[in-house]
C-alpha positions in Angstrom: 99.7 -6.7 69.5 101.6 -9.5 71.1 102.7 -12.8 69.5 102.9 -15.8 71.8 104.7 -19.0 70.9 102.4 -22.0 71.5 105.3 -24.5 71.0 107.6 -22.6 73.2 105.7 -21.0 76.0 109.0 -20.2 77.8 109.6 -17.5 75.2 108.4 -14.0 76.1 105.6 -12.5 74.0 106.9 -10.6 71.1 105.3 -7.1 70.6 104.4 -6.1 67.1 103.4 -2.7 65.7 99.8 -1.9 65.1 100.2 -2.3 61.3 101.0 -6.0 61.7 97.3 -6.6 62.2 96.8 -5.6 58.5 99.7 -7.7 57.4 98.9 -10.9 59.3 96.2 -11.8 56.8 98.9 -12.9 54.4 100.2 -15.8 56.6 97.6 -16.5 59.2 95.6 -19.8 59.2 91.9 -19.0 59.4 89.8 -20.4 62.2 88.0 -23.6 61.3 90.9 -25.1 59.5 92.3 -28.4 60.7 94.6 -28.0 63.7 93.4 -24.5 64.5 91.8 -24.1 67.9 88.8 -21.9 68.5 90.0 -18.3 68.4 88.6 -15.3 70.2 88.3 -11.7 68.8 91.7 -10.4 67.7 93.3 -13.8 68.0 95.2 -15.3 65.1 96.8 -18.6 64.4 100.0 -18.9 62.4 101.1 -22.4 61.5 104.8 -22.8 61.0 104.4 -24.6 57.7 102.2 -21.7 56.3 104.6 -19.1 57.6 107.6 -20.9 55.9 105.7 -21.0 52.6 104.9 -17.3 52.9 108.5 -16.4 53.5 109.7 -18.7 50.7 107.3 -17.0 48.2 108.5 -13.6 49.3 112.2 -14.6 49.0 111.6 -16.1 45.6 109.9 -13.0 44.3 112.9 -11.0 45.5 115.3 -13.4 43.8 113.4 -13.2 40.5 113.5 -9.4 40.7 117.3 -9.4 41.2 117.8 -11.9 38.4 115.7 -9.8 36.0 117.9 -6.9 36.8 115.3 -4.6 35.2 116.2 -1.7 37.4 113.2 -2.2 39.7 113.7 -1.7 43.4 113.1 -4.4 45.9 111.3 -3.3 49.0 113.2 -3.8 52.2 111.7 -6.5 54.5 109.3 -5.1 57.1 109.9 -5.4 60.8 107.1 -8.0 60.8 108.8 -10.2 58.1 112.1 -10.1 59.9 110.4 -11.0 63.2 108.5 -13.9 61.6 111.7 -15.2 60.0 113.4 -15.1 63.4 110.6 -17.0 65.0 110.7 -19.7 62.3 114.5 -20.0 62.6 114.1 -20.8 66.3 111.8 -23.8 65.6 
């Protein structure tokens, strides 16, 4: 699976592992929403503002777990989360 930047077509596509297709549902913007163009099969739209919200919620959950200091473990960020964060940082 490749991710293409619509706002920065000069950037090369970013290859994602196959499992990303299962994880993209957390931060994709469904077809038919305002600002989302018609999408073909296996095409997804990720709005920057939605991706930022998703990452902020994930970071807040991690912060709360650390503050609770209840001995629970915090999952390390996935490759996809790190890649998404980098793409947002470039905006």
